[in-house]
C-alpha positions as a printed NumPy array, in Angstrom:
array([[ 25.319,  -0.898,   6.837],
       [ 26.285,   0.969,  10.03 ],
       [ 25.396,  -0.015,  13.585],
       [ 22.449,  -2.445,  13.798],
       [ 19.287,  -0.779,  15.071],
       [ 16.35 ,  -2.082,  17.061],
       [ 13.21 ,  -1.277,  15.096],
       [  9.5  ,  -1.962,  15.658],
       [  7.261,  -2.15 ,  12.571],
       [  3.45 ,  -2.2  ,  12.742],
       [  1.054,  -3.758,  10.243],
       [ -2.147,  -5.603,   9.378],
       [ -0.852,  -8.807,   7.786],
       [ -2.576, -11.067,  10.34 ],
       [ -5.658,  -8.933,  10.93 ],
       [ -6.407,  -8.774,   7.209],
       [ -4.371, -11.58 ,   5.603],
       [ -5.208, -10.917,   1.962],
       [ -2.743, -10.591,  -0.898],
       [ -1.897,  -6.931,  -1.246],
       [ -2.202,  -6.094,   2.446],
       [  0.324,  -8.779,   3.355],
       [  2.938,  -7.404,   0.973],
       [  2.23 ,  -3.762,   1.892],
       [  3.273,  -4.335,   5.494],
       [  5.656,  -7.288,   5.7  ],
       [  8.141,  -5.954,   3.164],
       [  9.126,  -3.371,   5.8  ],
       [ 10.294,  -5.734,   8.588],
       [ 11.843,  -8.255,   6.202],
       [ 13.613,  -5.513,   4.258],
       [ 14.937,  -3.9  ,   7.451],
       [ 16.128,  -7.238,   8.762],
       [ 18.001,  -7.834,   5.509],
       [ 19.823,  -4.567,   6.192],
       [ 21.109,  -6.118,   9.414],
       [ 18.685,  -4.646,  11.943],
       [ 16.879,  -6.327,  14.83 ],
       [ 13.184,  -5.977,  13.964],
       [  9.998,  -6.674,  15.896],
       [  6.874,  -6.987,  13.76 ],
       [  3.945,  -5.799,  15.881],
       [  0.235,  -6.037,  15.17 ],
       [ -2.124,  -4.511,  17.715],
       [ -5.235,  -2.95 ,  16.195],
       [ -7.99 ,  -3.515,  18.748],
       [-10.086,  -4.897,  15.887],
       [-11.513,  -8.235,  14.884],
       [ -9.63 , -10.299,  12.292],
       [-10.78 , -11.167,   8.811],
       [-11.16 , -14.877,   8.02 ],
       [-10.67 , -15.353,   4.237],
       [-12.117, -18.872,   4.255],
       [-15.372, -17.749,   5.906],
       [-15.377, -14.286,   4.273],
       [-16.229, -12.613,   7.556],
       [-14.636, -10.954,  10.578],
       [-14.028, -13.09 ,  13.665],
       [-13.149, -12.313,  17.288],
       [-10.457, -14.911,  17.83 ],
       [ -7.21 , -14.388,  15.94 ],
       [ -5.691, -17.787,  16.674],
       [ -5.887, -19.024,  13.086],
       [ -4.679, -15.681,  11.798],
       [ -1.716, -15.824,  14.171],
       [ -0.826, -19.313,  12.953],
       [ -1.005, -18.036,   9.388],
       [  1.231, -15.071,  10.206],
       [  3.817, -17.326,  11.847],
       [  3.913, -19.61 ,   8.817],
       [  4.053, -16.747,   6.321],
       [  6.88 , -15.023,   8.174],
       [  8.855, -18.269,   8.297],
       [  8.573, -18.604,   4.515],
       [ 10.212, -15.189,   4.097],
       [ 12.588, -14.99 ,   7.066],
       [ 13.236, -17.584,   9.745],
       [ 14.739, -14.876,  11.96 ],
       [ 11.646, -12.66 ,  11.65 ],
       [  9.373, -15.605,  12.422],
       [ 10.911, -15.606,  15.909],
       [ 10.26 , -11.913,  16.579],
       [  6.612, -10.899,  16.2  ],
       [  3.641, -10.04 ,  18.36 ],
       [ -0.08 , -10.048,  17.571],
       [ -3.039,  -9.063,  19.745],
       [ -6.523, -10.008,  18.506],
       [ -9.919,  -8.398,  19.125],
       [-10.433, -10.416,  22.305],
       [ -7.153,  -9.207,  23.754],
       [ -5.457, -12.595,  23.341],
       [ -1.786, -12.313,  22.418],
       [  0.418, -14.48 ,  20.226],
       [  4.122, -14.601,  19.421],
       [  6.431, -12.888,  21.91 ],
       [  5.355, -12.373,  25.505],
       [  3.96 ,  -8.909,  26.224],
       [  6.759,  -8.218,  28.708],
       [  9.325,  -8.868,  25.958],
       [  7.443,  -6.547,  23.602],
       [  7.441,  -3.773,  26.206],
       [ 11.156,  -4.277,  26.769],
       [ 11.878,  -4.206,  23.036],
       [  9.946,  -0.952,  22.597],
       [ 11.777,   0.682,  25.501],
       [ 15.126,  -0.166,  23.918],
       [ 14.06 ,   0.507,  20.314],
       [ 15.844,   3.13 ,  18.249],
       [ 12.809,   3.525,  16.001],
       [  9.111,   2.648,  16.024],
       [  7.572,   2.675,  12.521],
       [  3.799,   3.183,  12.662],
       [  2.58 ,   2.338,   9.159],
       [ -0.765,   3.522,   7.815],
       [ -2.352,   4.128,  11.234],
       [ -2.413,   0.349,  11.616],
       [ -1.663,   0.311,  15.358],
       [ -3.506,   1.115,  18.566],
       [ -0.76 ,   3.37 ,  19.921],
       [ -0.414,   2.407,  23.572],
       [  1.899,   4.315,  25.921],
       [  4.38 ,   1.45 ,  25.783],
       [  4.905,   2.041,  22.062],
       [  5.805,   5.691,  22.507],
       [  8.743,   4.594,  24.683],
       [ 10.922,   4.091,  21.584],
       [ 13.654,   6.692,  21.037],
       [ 11.993,   7.87 ,  17.796],
       [  8.418,   7.206,  16.669],
       [  7.726,   7.68 ,  12.957],
       [  4.427,   7.681,  11.087],
       [  4.161,   6.496,   7.466],
       [  1.109,   7.814,   5.61 ],
       [  0.177,   5.538,   2.711],
       [ -3.19 ,   7.234,   2.175],
       [ -2.541,  10.93 ,   1.441],
       [ -5.541,  13.265,   1.75 ],
       [ -7.404,  10.826,   3.984],
       [ -4.692,  11.177,   6.627],
       [ -4.553,  14.991,   6.423],
       [ -8.264,  15.717,   5.847],
       [ -8.962,  16.638,   9.492],
       [ -6.138,  19.156,   9.766],
       [ -8.064,  22.273,   8.584],
       [-10.887,  21.671,  11.093],
       [ -8.35 ,  20.933,  13.818],
       [ -6.618,  24.242,  13.205],
       [ -9.962,  26.049,  13.039],
       [-11.172,  24.498,  16.305],
       [-14.245,  22.982,  14.631],
       [-13.127,  19.353,  14.642],
       [-15.249,  16.583,  16.2  ],
       [-13.932,  14.836,  19.3  ],
       [-13.037,  11.479,  17.717],
       [-11.212,  13.143,  14.833],
       [ -9.371,  15.421,  17.281],
       [ -8.192,  12.371,  19.206],
       [ -6.766,  10.861,  16.007],
       [ -4.888,  14.056,  15.147],
       [ -3.616,  14.39 ,  18.72 ],
       [ -2.332,  10.811,  18.549],
       [ -0.581,  11.573,  15.273],
       [  1.051,  14.689,  16.724],
       [  2.803,  12.547,  19.34 ],
       [  5.012,  11.035,  16.633],
       [  8.45 ,  12.509,  16.019],
       [  8.723,  12.337,  12.23 ],
       [  6.212,  12.012,   9.383],
       [  6.502,  10.262,   6.017],
       [  3.973,  10.138,   3.175],
       [  3.428,   8.34 ,  -0.115],
       [  2.152,  11.696,  -1.366],
       [  5.438,  12.705,  -2.945],
       [  4.11 ,  16.121,  -4.001],
       [  2.743,  17.23 ,  -0.626],
       [  3.751,  20.862,  -0.247],
       [  3.909,  21.587,  -3.991],
       [  1.969,  24.727,  -5.038],
       [ -0.75 ,  22.786,  -6.885],
       [ -1.033,  19.92 ,  -4.357],
       [ -4.315,  20.278,  -2.46 ],
       [ -3.378,  18.126,   0.529],
       [ -3.336,  20.191,   3.765],
       [  0.159,  20.752,   5.139],
       [ -0.587,  22.328,   8.527],
       [  0.729,  20.739,  11.753],
       [  3.093,  18.244,  10.093],
       [  6.27 ,  18.358,   8.02 ],
       [  5.774,  15.503,   5.563],
       [  8.788,  13.697,   4.082],
       [  8.168,  11.795,   0.815],
       [  8.741,   8.038,   0.756],
       [  7.409,   5.058,  -1.195],
       [  6.694,   1.342,  -0.829],
       [  9.786,  -0.86 ,  -0.334],
       [  9.736,  -3.952,  -2.545],
       [ 11.608,  -7.211,  -1.861],
       [ 12.61 ,  -7.622,  -5.493],
       [ 13.711, -11.252,  -5.261],
       [ 10.332, -12.276,  -3.793],
       [  8.74 , -11.117,  -7.041],
       [ 11.495, -12.038,  -9.501],
       [ 11.12 , -15.651,  -8.358],
       [  7.474, -15.587,  -9.497],
       [  7.956, -13.693, -12.779],
       [  6.377, -15.228, -15.904],
       [  7.916, -14.921, -19.411],
       [  6.036, -12.393, -21.523],
       [  5.168, -15.066, -24.071],
       [  3.433, -17.147, -21.372],
       [  1.307, -14.369, -19.892],
       [ -2.434, -13.976, -20.347],
       [ -3.325, -11.466, -23.017],
       [ -5.145,  -9.129, -20.639],
       [ -4.525,  -6.014, -18.614],
       [ -5.601,  -6.543, -15.016],
       [ -5.816,  -4.855, -11.651],
       [ -7.05 ,  -5.586,  -8.123],
       [ -9.152,  -2.783,  -6.67 ],
       [-12.074,  -1.63 ,  -4.559],
       [-14.801,   0.564,  -6.055],
       [-14.991,   2.749,  -2.966],
       [-12.985,   2.716,   0.285],
       [-14.812,   1.66 ,   3.428],
       [-14.144,   5.024,   5.037],
       [-16.128,   8.098,   4.016],
       [-14.434,  10.327,   1.49 ],
       [-12.861,  13.311,   3.238],
       [-14.248,  16.795,   2.7  ],
       [-11.45 ,  19.345,   2.45 ],
       [-12.175,  23.02 ,   1.759],
       [-15.684,  22.105,   0.616],
       [-14.613,  19.377,  -1.814],
       [-15.436,  15.693,  -1.192],
       [-12.642,  13.369,  -2.215],
       [-13.878,   9.876,  -2.999],
       [-12.429,   6.523,  -4.04 ],
       [-12.023,   4.96 ,  -7.466],
       [-15.664,   5.07 ,  -8.571],
       [-15.444,   8.642,  -9.89 ],
       [-12.26 ,   7.874, -11.813],
       [-13.589,   4.634, -13.32 ],
       [-16.564,   6.621, -14.604],
       [-14.144,   8.796, -16.605],
       [-12.888,   5.754, -18.545],
       [-15.916,   3.47 , -18.355],
       [-16.106,   3.172, -22.144],
       [-12.433,   2.247, -22.529],
       [-12.841,  -1.521, -23.161],
       [-14.612,  -0.766, -26.459],
       [-11.475,   1.097, -27.578],
       [ -8.957,  -1.438, -26.344],
       [ -7.564,  -4.239, -28.492],
       [ -6.885,  -6.29 , -25.352],
       [ -9.316,  -7.344, -22.58 ],
       [ -9.408,  -5.175, -19.447],
       [-10.003,  -7.181, -16.275],
       [-11.022,  -5.784, -12.88 ],
       [-10.689,  -7.941,  -9.767],
       [-13.045,  -5.903,  -7.578],
       [-13.898,  -6.032,  -3.884],
       [-16.808,  -4.363,  -2.159],
       [-20.037,  -3.04 ,  -3.688],
       [-19.643,  -2.067,  -7.335],
       [-21.962,  -1.747, -10.375],
       [-20.692,  -5.035, -11.773],
       [-23.386,  -5.551, -14.407],
       [-23.   ,  -1.994, -15.665],
       [-19.243,  -2.422, -15.935],
       [-19.698,  -5.694, -17.818],
       [-22.152,  -4.003, -20.174],
       [-19.359,  -1.59 , -21.054],
       [-17.007,  -4.48 , -21.811],
       [-15.041,  -4.788, -18.569],
       [-14.222,  -8.323, -17.454],
       [-15.098,  -8.237, -13.736],
       [-14.146, -10.941, -11.248],
       [-14.254, -11.182,  -7.441],
       [-11.01 ,  -9.862,  -5.94 ],
       [-11.015, -12.584,  -3.264],
       [-10.736, -15.149,  -6.036],
       [ -7.244, -13.884,  -6.887],
       [ -6.019, -12.455,  -3.578],
       [ -7.114, -14.768,  -0.778],
       [ -3.417, -15.215,   0.072],
       [ -0.242, -13.316,  -0.887],
       [  1.134, -16.009,  -3.173],
       [ -2.076, -16.276,  -5.187],
       [ -2.157, -12.476,  -5.467],
       [  1.441, -12.365,  -6.66 ],
       [  0.801, -15.073,  -9.276],
       [ -2.261, -13.231, -10.58 ],
       [ -0.242, -10.071, -11.102],
       [  2.618, -12.021, -12.691],
       [  0.359, -13.748, -15.227],
       [ -0.876, -10.421, -16.65 ],
       [  0.505,  -8.818, -19.79 ],
       [  0.153,  -5.485, -18.005],
       [ -1.815,  -3.509, -15.465],
       [ -4.503,  -0.956, -16.159],
       [ -5.888,   1.003, -13.225],
       [ -7.277,   4.287, -12.037],
       [ -6.414,   5.822,  -8.646],
       [ -8.625,   7.051,  -5.828],
       [-10.176,  10.409,  -6.652],
       [ -8.51 ,  11.842,  -3.528],
       [ -5.067,  11.043,  -4.931],
       [ -5.86 ,  12.376,  -8.411],
       [ -7.723,  15.582,  -7.556],
       [ -5.283,  16.335,  -4.762],
       [ -2.281,  16.076,  -7.132],
       [ -0.673,  14.011,  -4.414],
       [  2.141,  12.262,  -6.272],
       [  0.932,   8.952,  -4.8  ],
       [  2.006,   5.714,  -6.513],
       [  0.294,   2.396,  -5.923],
       [  1.986,  -0.311,  -3.836],
       [  0.2  ,  -2.807,  -6.086],
       [  1.631,  -1.22 ,  -9.227],
       [  5.103,  -1.352,  -7.666],
       [  4.586,  -5.115,  -7.264],
       [  3.544,  -5.411, -10.923],
       [  6.744,  -3.616, -11.941],
       [  8.879,  -5.911,  -9.766],
       [  7.381,  -8.84 , -11.682],
       [  8.381,  -7.172, -14.963],
       [  4.752,  -6.353, -15.736],
       [  4.296,  -2.861, -17.265],
       [  1.473,  -0.599, -16.168],
       [ -0.913,   2.003, -17.584],
       [ -2.101,   3.943, -14.546],
       [ -3.797,   7.239, -13.806],
       [ -1.675,  10.321, -13.255],
       [ -1.54 ,  11.681,  -9.714],
       [  1.588,  13.772, -10.118],
       [  3.842,  10.73 ,  -9.584],
       [  5.034,  11.222, -13.158],
       [  7.095,  14.17 , -11.9  ],
       [  9.278,  11.842,  -9.799],
       [  9.065,   8.485, -11.627],
       [  9.817,   8.4  , -15.383],
       [  6.97 ,   7.38 , -17.682],
       [  6.766,   6.292, -21.299],
       [  8.556,   2.952, -20.923],
       [  7.407,   0.356, -18.395],
       [  4.949,   2.81 , -16.817],
       [  2.472,   5.043, -18.647],
       [  0.474,   7.805, -16.957],
       [ -2.869,   9.007, -18.335],
       [ -5.292,  11.787, -17.501],
       [ -8.004,  11.153, -20.123],
       [ -9.594,   8.137, -21.756],
       [ -7.888,   9.103, -25.02 ],
       [ -4.493,   9.042, -23.311],
       [ -5.304,   5.736, -21.644],
       [ -6.24 ,   4.168, -24.99 ],
       [ -3.099,   5.471, -26.683],
       [ -0.878,   4.237, -23.837],
       [ -2.39 ,   0.764, -23.958],
       [ -1.469,   0.568, -27.635],
       [  2.064,   1.762, -26.865],
       [  2.44 ,  -1.01 , -24.303],
       [  1.136,  -3.586, -26.783],
       [  3.476,  -2.385, -29.521],
       [  6.487,  -3.892, -27.737],
       [  5.519,  -5.777, -24.562],
       [  8.975,  -7.338, -24.137],
       [ 10.718,  -3.955, -24.107],
       [  8.194,  -2.517, -21.678],
       [  8.453,  -5.593, -19.434],
       [ 12.204,  -5.041, -19.127],
       [ 11.663,  -1.328, -18.51 ],
       [  9.109,  -2.118, -15.788],
       [ 11.599,  -4.27 , -13.91 ],
       [ 14.297,  -1.606, -14.313],
       [ 11.964,   0.986, -12.754],
       [ 11.317,  -1.33 ,  -9.814],
       [ 15.061,  -1.763,  -9.323],
       [ 15.704,   1.97 ,  -9.402],
       [ 12.733,   3.373,  -7.48 ],
       [ 11.31 ,   0.638,  -5.228],
       [ 14.163,  -1.668,  -4.204],
       [ 13.645,  -2.19 ,  -0.457],
       [ 17.274,  -1.538,   0.434],
       [ 17.299,   1.852,  -1.303],
       [ 13.894,   2.935,   0.007],
       [ 14.547,   1.841,   3.586],
       [ 18.039,   3.299,   3.813],
       [ 16.634,   6.689,   2.791],
       [ 13.77 ,   6.313,   5.259],
       [ 16.108,   5.446,   8.145],
       [ 18.372,   8.35 ,   7.304],
       [ 15.475,  10.784,   7.416],
       [ 13.866,   9.221,  10.495],
       [ 17.011,   9.245,  12.605],
       [ 18.948,  12.128,  11.059]])
């Protein structure tokens, strides 16, 4: 394992304590702690918190902090003693601020994940500060205007903040490839992917014979942020890609279920045969979210248009969780199929015809594909493997 490191990891698990978000962020600190490192989980966004029970944003984060403390304790008693959270009112929870400042000053590495943190001067005191881009194209969209000197002030400030980091990782595993349309100026991007705590999902796995006969996913129709315009092309969310396969349920021998959040043409989707439910119904907490994924025979999902049209090589954190549960997936090609094998456990499609054919392949032998899905999770997303590679690149 080498010499234990002191590492700070940022996130949004308290600010937005819904299923997928929780797992996206907290698998980093828990996974690093399992490797023997001293880890501070830090959440400081300057934003209001989301209250799942009231379905609204609130100023005070006290309840969210209590939830975070309890959730951390269920995964790691040690980590539940080393966290810090600042809410929208400036109230702090967990460690004292002075202890946080001291930890950052002595830290070997500060991991800033998905632009989740308000990067104060104290955080840049770490020996190395790394940025992890989980949203390729959105993160890099401002680079061309920055280089051209035509960027707006607020966007310039974001790029300037990013440039203060020492090393840059991205879930866009094809950034820099000849046909990848994501801008590469200013930053040298290193490919990485979501670390998965495999045992946390294996414990919730459901036998294939006991799963619902449905393919599911949890998604938003459009992201809250505006789609970036890069070289005259607007890159949007999932709406454009769902339109490409909107007639798919009529061709599928198994129900296709969408747990959707945000505005979406629900009645139109239902008219085309999609089973649409409210995403909050299945993801109001991480355990409920995990159980929903586990109960599915498989996943079917498109990707954001930005990931697809950009040929990014992005792979969904949610789909990685499905695989860890032994749930196979039929998902839209982004170029990830060049680095992760497809055809067993995971199927990549570009057209509705390919999607239909891949669904039938999954259904032809669901037990075999369930085993293959878990094997892919072991090989490509195991937290120990992913994080060891990340640390090597960040500190090498």
